[in-house]
C-alpha positions in Angstrom: 24.3 8.0 -8.1 25.8 5.0 -9.5 23.2 2.9 -6.9 20.3 5.3 -7.9 21.0 4.3 -11.5 20.4 0.9 -10.2 17.6 1.6 -8.4 15.6 3.1 -11.4 16.7 0.1 -13.4 14.7 -2.3 -11.5 11.6 -0.1 -11.8 12.0 0.1 -15.2 9.5 2.3 -17.4 7.5 3.2 -14.7 7.6 7.1 -14.3 6.0 7.9 -11.2 7.7 5.5 -9.3 11.1 6.8 -10.8 10.5 9.7 -9.6 8.8 8.9 -6.5 12.7 7.7 -6.4 14.7 10.7 -7.4 12.1 13.4 -4.7 13.2 10.9 -2.5 17.2 10.2 -2.7 17.4 14.4 -3.7 17.3 15.0 -0.2 20.4 13.4 1.1 22.1 14.2 -2.1 21.3 17.7 -1.9 20.4 18.2 1.9 17.4 19.7 0.9 14.4 19.6 2.9 11.9 18.6 0.1 11.6 18.2 -3.7 9.8 17.8 -5.8 9.2 17.2 -10.1 6.6 19.0 -11.5 5.2 18.8 -15.4 4.4 20.9 -17.3 0.5 20.5 -18.8 -1.3 23.5 -20.7 0.2 26.9 -19.1 1.0 25.1 -15.8 3.6 23.2 -13.5 1.7 20.8 -11.7 3.4 18.3 -8.5 3.4 15.1 -9.7 5.9 14.0 -7.2 7.7 15.9 -4.0 9.1 14.9 -1.0 10.1 16.3 2.8 8.6 19.6 3.6 6.6 20.1 -0.1 5.0 16.3 0.6 1.3 17.4 1.3 1.0 19.5 -1.8 1.3 16.9 -3.8 -0.8 17.8 -7.5 -0.1 21.2 -6.7 -0.7 23.8 -9.5 1.3 26.2 -10.3 1.3 28.7 -13.4 4.1 29.2 -15.3 3.8 32.8 -15.2 5.6 34.8 -12.4 7.2 31.6 -11.2 10.9 30.6 -11.4 10.2 27.3 -12.1 8.1 28.5 -15.1 11.7 30.1 -16.2 13.5 27.3 -15.1 11.0 25.7 -18.3 11.0 29.2 -20.9 14.8 29.6 -20.7 16.1 25.4 -20.0 19.0 26.4 -17.8 19.6 25.8 -14.0 18.3 28.0 -11.4 19.4 29.0 -7.6 17.3 31.2 -5.7 19.5 32.0 -2.5 15.9 33.4 -0.5 12.6 33.3 -1.9 11.8 36.6 0.5 14.4 38.8 -1.8 13.8 37.7 -5.2 11.0 38.6 -7.9 11.3 36.0 -10.0 9.5 32.9 -7.8 6.4 33.0 -6.2 5.9 33.8 -3.0 3.1 33.2 -1.9 3.7 29.1 -2.3 7.4 29.4 -1.4 5.6 30.6 1.8 3.0 27.8 2.3 5.5 25.0 1.5 7.4 27.0 3.8 10.9 27.4 1.4 13.5 30.0 1.5 15.9 28.9 -0.7 16.6 26.8 -3.7 17.3 25.4 -6.4 15.7 24.3 -10.2 17.1 21.8 -12.9 15.3 21.4 -16.5 13.6 18.3 -17.1 14.1 17.7 -20.9 12.2 15.4 -23.8 14.4 15.5 -26.4 14.7 19.3 -27.3 11.6 20.3 -25.0 11.5 21.2 -21.3 8.7 18.9 -20.2 9.0 19.3 -16.4 11.7 20.8 -13.3 13.3 18.5 -10.8 13.6 21.4 -7.7 14.9 21.1 -4.6 13.9 23.0 -1.9 15.2 24.6 1.7 14.0 25.7 5.1 17.2 28.0 5.3 18.0 31.1 3.2 21.2 30.4 0.9 21.6 26.9 1.6 22.7 25.7 -1.6 25.7 25.7 -3.9 27.5 25.4 -6.5 28.1 21.5 -6.0 24.6 21.1 -5.3 23.3 22.2 -8.6 25.7 20.0 -10.0 24.2 16.6 -7.9 20.9 17.8 -8.6 21.4 17.9 -12.5 22.8 14.3 -12.5 19.6 13.6 -11.1 17.2 15.3 -13.7 19.6 13.3 -16.4 18.5 10.2 -15.2 14.7 11.9 -15.3 15.3 12.7 -18.4 15.9 9.8 -19.7 13.2 8.2 -18.7 11.2 10.1 -20.1 13.0 9.0 -23.4 12.2 5.8 -23.0 9.0 5.6 -21.1 7.5 8.1 -23.5 8.6 6.9 -27.4 5.3 6.6 -28.0 3.8 9.9 -27.5 3.4 12.9 -24.7 0.5 11.7 -23.6 1.7 8.6 -22.7 3.9 10.8 -20.8 0.9 12.3 -19.2 -1.0 9.1 -18.2 2.2 7.2 -16.8 3.1 10.3 -14.3 -0.6 10.2 -12.9 -1.8 7.0 -13.5 -1.6 3.8 -11.7 1.1 0.9 -13.1 -1.0 -1.9 -11.8 -4.8 -0.7 -11.7 -4.9 1.8 -14.8 -7.0 4.0 -12.1 -5.7 7.5 -11.9 -2.7 8.4 -8.6 -2.9 10.0 -5.8 -1.4 12.9 -7.5 -4.2 13.2 -10.0 -6.7 12.8 -7.7 -5.6 16.0 -5.2 -5.5 17.8 -8.0 -8.3 17.1 -9.3 -10.4 17.2 -5.7 -8.5 21.0 -5.1 -9.9 21.8 -8.8 -13.7 21.1 -8.1 -13.5 22.4 -4.4 -12.7 25.9 -6.3 -15.3 25.8 -8.5 -17.7 24.2 -5.9 -16.5 27.4 -3.4 -16.7 29.4 -6.7 -20.5 27.9 -7.7 -21.8 27.1 -4.2 -21.9 23.2 -5.1 -21.4 21.2 -3.0 -18.3 17.9 -3.3 -18.6 14.5 -2.5 -15.3 12.4 -1.9 -15.5 8.6 -1.1 -12.5 6.7 1.5 -11.9 3.5 0.1 -10.1 0.3 2.4 -9.9 -2.9 0.6 -10.1 -5.4 3.9 -8.0 -7.9 4.6 -5.4 -7.9 1.7 -2.6 -8.5 3.8 -4.0 -12.0 4.8 -4.8 -12.2 1.2 -1.0 -11.5 0.1 0.8 -13.5 3.6 -1.7 -16.5 2.6 -1.5 -16.6 -1.1 1.4 -14.7 -2.3 1.3 -11.3 -4.2 0.8 -12.4 -7.1 -3.1 -13.0 -6.1 -2.6 -10.2 -4.3 -2.4 -8.1 -7.4 -4.7 -9.7 -8.9 -7.4 -9.3 -6.4 -6.6 -5.4 -6.5 -7.1 -5.1 -10.1 -10.7 -6.7 -9.9 -11.2 -4.4 -7.0 -10.7 -1.4 -8.5 -12.2 -2.6 -11.9 -15.2 -3.1 -9.6 -15.5 0.6 -7.9 -14.5 2.1 -11.7 -17.2 0.4 -12.3 -19.5 1.7 -9.5 -18.7 5.0 -10.2 -19.9 7.4 -12.6 -18.3 8.9 -15.9 -18.5 11.9 -14.0 -16.3 11.0 -11.3 -12.6 9.9 -10.7 -11.8 6.8 -9.2 -8.2 6.3 -7.7 -6.1 4.2 -6.2 -4.5 6.1 -3.3 -1.9 3.4 -2.7 -1.8 -0.5 -1.3 -4.9 -1.1 0.2 -6.4 2.5 -0.4 -8.9 4.0 -2.8 -10.4 6.8 -3.3 -13.5 8.5 -5.1 -14.4 12.2 -6.4 -18.0 12.7 -6.8 -18.5 15.2 -9.1 -21.9 16.4 -9.1 -23.2 14.9 -5.8 -26.7 16.0 -4.2 -26.6 16.0 -0.2 -27.3 13.5 0.6 -28.8 11.1 -1.6 -26.2 11.6 -3.6 -23.1 10.3 -1.4 -24.7 7.4 0.2 -26.4 6.2 -3.2 -22.7 6.2 -4.4 -21.6 4.6 -1.6 -24.4 1.5 -2.0 -23.0 1.2 -5.6 -19.9 0.6 -4.2 -20.6 -2.1 -2.3 -22.9 -3.9 -4.8 -20.1 -4.2 -6.9 -17.4 -5.0 -4.6 -18.6 -7.1 -2.2 -19.4 -10.2 -4.7 -17.0 -13.7 -4.8 -14.4 -13.0 -7.1 -12.9 -16.5 -9.1 -9.1 -16.6 -10.1 -7.6 -20.2 -10.6 -10.4 -22.3 -9.6 -10.4 -20.5 -6.1 -13.8 -17.8 -4.9 -11.6 -14.6 -3.3 -14.3 -12.6 -1.0 -13.9 -9.1 -1.1 -15.5 -6.5 1.4 -14.5 -2.5 1.6 -14.8 -0.4 4.2 -16.2 3.1 3.5 -16.2 6.9 4.7 -17.4 9.9 3.0 -17.1 13.3 3.9 -18.7 16.6 1.6 -17.6 19.9 1.0 -18.4 22.8 2.8 -19.6 21.3 5.7 -16.5 18.6 6.8 -13.3 20.5 5.6 -13.3 23.7 3.5 -9.6 22.1 2.1 -8.4 19.1 0.4 -6.8 17.4 3.9 -9.6 19.1 5.5 -11.7 16.7 3.3 -9.4 13.5 3.0 -8.8 13.0 6.9 -12.7 13.3 7.4 -13.3 10.9 5.1 -10.4 8.6 6.4 -12.3 9.2 10.1 -15.5 7.4 9.1 -14.1 5.0 6.7 -12.0 3.5 9.6 -15.0 3.6 12.2 -16.8 1.6 10.0 -13.0 -0.9 9.6 -13.6 -0.9 13.0 -17.4 -2.1 12.7 -16.5 -4.8 10.4 -13.3 -6.3 12.4 -15.6 -6.9 15.1 -18.4 -7.8 13.4 -16.1 -11.0 12.0 -15.1 -11.7 14.8 -18.2 -12.0 16.9 -19.3 -14.3 14.2 -16.4 -16.3 15.1 -16.7 -16.6 18.1 -20.6 -17.8 17.3 
């Protein structure tokens, strides 16, 4: 716990990074198979950080009604479920999707208001006892303190910090997946397609190794700004991880709409960038997928776009090697 406090202090007020750290450390501390931080957003609790068996569910929306998480927020009390199959308080559908049989939940409080829940999950029933609840409570106090200091200028800052990348200001992976899931649900109802672009920034490692991470960060910020400029106001542009970006195209007309979106991205990104009297050439590899043809859920759609992006990336690499050989 002391080591974790030190690590959180080093992170500072980057709330999303703190939440990621806490859910990762919750596993060895409590013996859990998964951990989640859910933040209250209107009538829902949204998975804003997740680890272990819950990692793929980041961005998931859970109704506050008829759920143990909602009860934790309502009462502000620490709760335990020994067997999700037998406990009428839990949302059994979500528990089965994740594979959780037992869990403990502690409220995350901002001043006197419960703003979320820290939850540890196990695939086995009756895996948690009082010591685990105590440890999870200590973790929640750390997150609660970070929430307090990170949001002293208002509740909107909490939402922004939890849903956006601190370096670029773009949506983060959790918000992107949340919006993609909602777009798929709406597309299924209205019979309208949904488009996704996966964008990989080529040669970031080479830039970092040659010029240092300060220059690399400047290039990432410029890359992000150009990707956002190449998107429409209705699209969602996100930084999904290091050099990986995503664009949710909403609405989109097939096939021309996706092709036009890709072309706009290339035109905006692939022009020279000058930083501190040196010119850097930015390149991208872009893969696309659309719902429902290429995938009918979030993972299927992202996997299809990711595979196509790597095909383009290999083509770019082969073209570069051929040019160098000539």
